[in-house]
C-alpha positions as CSV (number, residue, x, y, z in Angstrom):
1,X,0.0,0.0,0.0
2,X,1.2,3.5,-0.8
3,X,1.6,5.7,2.4
4,X,-0.2,9.0,1.7
5,X,-0.6,12.3,3.5
6,X,-2.6,15.5,2.8
7,X,-0.6,18.6,2.2
8,X,-2.5,20.4,4.9
9,X,-1.2,17.8,7.4
10,X,2.4,18.8,6.7
11,X,1.7,22.3,8.2
12,X,3.7,22.6,11.5
13,X,5.4,19.2,10.9
14,X,8.9,19.5,12.3
15,X,11.9,19.5,10.0
16,X,14.7,17.3,11.3
17,X,18.2,16.7,10.1
18,X,19.6,13.1,9.7
19,X,21.8,14.0,12.7
20,X,18.6,14.4,14.8
21,X,18.5,18.2,15.1
22,X,15.1,19.9,14.8
23,X,15.8,23.0,12.8
24,X,12.3,24.4,11.8
25,X,8.7,23.5,11.1
26,X,6.7,23.5,7.9
27,X,4.7,26.7,7.4
28,X,3.3,26.3,3.9
29,X,3.6,23.8,1.0
30,X,4.5,25.5,-2.2
31,X,3.1,24.0,-5.5
32,X,3.9,24.6,-9.1
33,X,0.3,24.5,-10.3
34,X,1.2,24.1,-14.0
35,X,3.5,21.1,-13.4
36,X,1.4,19.6,-10.6
37,X,4.3,19.2,-8.3
38,X,5.7,20.4,-5.0
39,X,8.6,22.9,-5.3
40,X,9.3,23.3,-1.6
41,X,8.2,24.5,1.8
42,X,8.3,27.8,3.5
43,X,9.4,27.5,7.1
44,X,8.8,28.9,10.6
45,X,10.7,28.6,13.8
46,X,9.6,26.2,16.5
47,X,7.4,27.3,19.4
48,X,4.3,29.4,19.8
49,X,6.0,32.7,19.3
50,X,8.3,31.7,16.5
51,X,7.7,33.6,13.2
52,X,8.4,32.8,9.6
53,X,12.1,32.1,8.7
54,X,14.0,33.8,5.8
55,X,15.1,30.3,4.7
56,X,13.0,27.8,2.9
57,X,13.3,24.1,2.1
58,X,13.4,23.2,-1.6
59,X,11.7,19.9,-2.3
60,X,14.8,18.5,-4.1
61,X,16.6,18.7,-0.8
62,X,14.1,16.6,1.2
63,X,15.5,13.3,2.2
64,X,12.1,11.8,3.2
65,X,8.6,12.8,4.3
66,X,7.7,10.7,7.3
67,X,4.6,10.3,9.5
68,X,6.1,12.6,12.2
69,X,8.8,14.7,10.5
70,X,10.2,15.9,7.3
71,X,13.8,14.7,7.1
72,X,16.7,16.6,5.5
73,X,20.4,15.8,5.2
74,X,21.5,18.9,7.1
75,X,20.6,22.5,7.8
76,X,23.0,23.4,4.9
77,X,20.3,22.5,2.3
78,X,18.0,25.4,3.4
79,X,18.1,28.3,1.0
80,X,16.7,31.8,0.6
81,X,12.9,31.8,0.7
82,X,12.4,33.3,-2.7
83,X,14.3,30.4,-4.4
84,X,11.8,27.8,-3.2
85,X,8.7,30.0,-3.8
86,X,9.9,31.2,-7.1
87,X,9.7,34.6,-8.7
88,X,6.0,34.2,-9.5
89,X,5.1,32.3,-6.5
90,X,5.3,29.0,-8.3
91,X,1.5,28.9,-8.6
92,X,1.2,29.0,-4.8
93,X,-2.4,29.5,-3.8
94,X,-3.8,28.5,-7.1
95,X,-4.3,24.8,-6.3
96,X,-6.6,24.9,-3.4
97,X,-10.0,26.0,-4.6
98,X,-9.2,25.4,-8.2
99,X,-12.0,23.8,-10.3
100,X,-11.3,20.2,-11.4
101,X,-12.2,19.2,-15.0
102,X,-12.0,15.9,-16.8
103,X,-10.2,15.8,-20.1
104,X,-13.6,15.4,-21.7
105,X,-14.5,18.9,-20.4
106,X,-16.8,18.0,-17.5
107,X,-16.3,20.0,-14.2
108,X,-16.5,17.6,-11.3
109,X,-15.6,19.7,-8.3
110,X,-13.1,21.9,-6.6
111,X,-9.8,21.1,-4.9
112,X,-9.9,20.9,-1.1
113,X,-6.4,19.5,-0.5
114,X,-3.5,17.8,-2.3
115,X,-2.6,14.1,-1.6
116,X,1.2,13.4,-1.4
117,X,3.0,10.1,-1.4
118,X,5.3,10.0,1.6
119,X,8.8,8.6,1.7
120,X,11.5,9.8,-0.6
121,X,9.3,10.4,-3.7
122,X,6.8,13.0,-2.4
123,X,4.8,12.7,-5.6
124,X,1.5,14.5,-5.8
125,X,-0.8,11.5,-6.5
126,X,-4.3,13.0,-6.3
127,X,-6.6,15.5,-4.8
128,X,-9.3,15.7,-2.2
129,X,-12.2,17.5,-4.0
130,X,-15.5,19.0,-3.1
131,X,-17.6,16.9,-5.5
132,X,-20.4,18.5,-7.5
133,X,-23.4,16.7,-9.0
134,X,-21.5,15.9,-12.2
135,X,-19.2,13.7,-10.1
136,X,-21.7,12.1,-7.7
137,X,-24.8,13.8,-6.3
138,X,-24.5,11.6,-3.2
139,X,-20.9,12.5,-2.4
140,X,-19.9,15.8,-0.8
141,X,-16.2,15.1,-1.2
142,X,-14.0,12.5,-2.7
143,X,-10.4,11.6,-3.4
144,X,-9.4,11.3,-7.1
145,X,-6.1,10.4,-8.8
146,X,-4.3,13.2,-10.6
147,X,-3.0,11.5,-13.7
148,X,-0.8,13.8,-15.7
149,X,-2.4,17.0,-14.4
150,X,-2.5,20.0,-16.6
151,X,-3.4,23.6,-16.0
152,X,-6.1,25.3,-18.0
153,X,-5.7,29.1,-18.2
154,X,-3.4,28.8,-15.2
155,X,-6.3,27.9,-13.0
156,X,-8.2,24.7,-13.5
157,X,-6.8,21.2,-13.0
158,X,-7.5,18.5,-15.5
159,X,-7.8,14.8,-14.6
160,X,-8.4,11.8,-17.0
161,X,-12.1,11.0,-17.4
162,X,-11.4,7.4,-16.3
163,X,-10.0,8.6,-13.0
164,X,-13.6,8.9,-11.9
165,X,-13.7,5.1,-11.7
166,X,-10.9,5.2,-9.0
167,X,-12.3,7.6,-6.5
168,X,-12.4,6.9,-2.7
169,X,-14.2,8.3,0.3
170,X,-11.2,8.4,2.6
171,X,-7.4,8.6,2.5
172,X,-6.7,5.0,3.7
173,X,-8.8,3.4,0.9
174,X,-7.5,5.9,-1.6
175,X,-4.1,4.2,-1.5
176,X,-5.5,1.1,-3.2
177,X,-7.3,3.2,-5.7
178,X,-4.1,5.0,-6.7
179,X,-2.4,1.7,-7.3
180,X,-5.3,0.4,-9.3
181,X,-5.3,3.7,-11.3
182,X,-1.6,3.3,-12.1
183,X,-2.0,-0.3,-13.2
184,X,-4.9,0.7,-15.5
185,X,-3.0,3.7,-16.9
186,X,0.0,1.4,-17.6
187,X,-2.2,-1.0,-19.5
188,X,-3.8,1.8,-21.5
189,X,-0.4,3.4,-22.3
190,X,2.2,0.5,-22.3
191,X,5.0,2.8,-23.4
192,X,4.6,4.9,-20.2
193,X,6.2,4.0,-16.9
194,X,3.9,2.4,-14.4
195,X,4.4,5.2,-12.0
196,X,3.6,7.9,-14.6
197,X,0.3,8.6,-13.0
198,X,2.0,10.1,-10.0
199,X,4.2,12.5,-12.0
200,X,7.5,13.6,-10.7
201,X,8.1,15.9,-7.8
């Protein structure tokens, strides 16, 4: 089973070096909305009175995302905040609340959260969405695989129409659906890698 976590759950998660030193905590997860990937994290100091740090954590420097902490090799991998966020904000703030369309042009909901595969990959594998009646009039929210997500007009996110057959009501059961979606995608596109549905982070 694929261990998954919501991006919102990473907020305030402690950042720890492989040497065991807690150096910061996650403030915000920064996304490239066009590429559908995480670019890094803004940071804050630890404790109730700690404010935002000038340093940020680029995703490429993350050793692993664990259930209790984000692991990094050392404090030396932290960089200036602007480098992780990007000159144009890397699409930050455009993912949550964005409309979700199928590649057949049907709007099925809006993004509530982003689902990330933990461990060393950190791939964005899907979204928690507020479902509308085009998706399922009996569901208020659902988890759906992302496929090779594209941006439309820099705002909407596009998922394959067949991803609607692999939705789940909760995060634990979504892990199996992501695996099934990847297997289905690999069968439909044999020239693509089996993990292509997750994209690269």
